[in-house]
C-alpha positions, 0 to 999 in steps of 0.5 A: 313879321310886321311889315316895315316901310321906308320913305325916300323923297325924289324929284323936283316935286317931292314925290315919295317913293316907298320901300316895303318889306312885308312877309319877306317880300320887297315891294317898291311903290311909286319910283318917280325919279332919281333911279340911282338914288333909289338903288342906293336907298334900297341897298342902304335899307337892305330891301331886295325888290321883287315887285313894283306897285304903282298907286296910279299911272302918272309919270311923276310916280313911274319915271324911274322905272325904265332905268331901274329895270335896266339895273335889274335886268338879271332878275324878273321884277313884276310891275303892278297897277290897277287895270283902270290906269294900265293905259299910262304904261306900255304902248299907250303910255306916251300918248296918255301921259303927254295928254295928262301933263298938257292938260294940267299945263305942265308939258315940260315935265313930260318932255323932261322925264318921258322914257318908254314905260313897261307894260304892266304884268299884274293887275291889282283890284279892290280887296286884293292883297299884293302877292305874298304880303299883308298889303291890301288894295283899296281902290280909290278913284278920283285923282285918276280912275285907277288910283289905289291905296295899300293898307297894312292892317297888321302894321297900322299904315296906309300908303295913300298915293295922291288920294290923301295928303297931310292937309289936303287931297289929290287934284281932280282937274286932269282928264281922268280925274273925278271930284265926285269919285274922290269924295267916295274914295276918301270915305273908304279911308276915313273908315280905317282905324283913326290911329292908322299912319298915312304915307302919302305920295307927296309931303309928310306922313300923317294919320287918319285921325288928323285928316278926318276933319279935312276929309269930312269937309269934302263931303 
């Protein structure tokens, strides 16, 4: 069965939440805000989540997690992230996120949205498949050290997080960002088939073919 992907835009900065059903497994990607809206969205799309994947640890991609887990307290939901971004969650999450949003001159975002985040339970490394699905992990450091993309070759799409947008790339001025590494990460994405649909962390979808000239510009 080919995966299906559904998008929901949430929060003041238009963060994209994705619900993916792949081989019978429901995956929620980057629940950044508005937990009640996310729950209604999942019910409307008839997707039962067993796994939450974060493309990176920044609070604007994870702030809805505490309330969602409260709503799901009758079942066990795995929280997955790349190990290099694990410090945005759990016991170190408050300090790490506070430092991030202060560094990018957005402390009010942290102050308005912070709630204690859970510890991750599953680490996703480059080349791994999200368990039970056809989603392959591509490690794309640059926007953060542990940024990942989720590539589904069968369905022809990639969830790019904040690595690649329509007409742009993720910012690299935060404490654990790296403008050199993101260039190398973009080369991994440009190697995907040109018709691959890109579902970014913010903004509308695009394709690898459309973004290739922009990617080349950053070499």
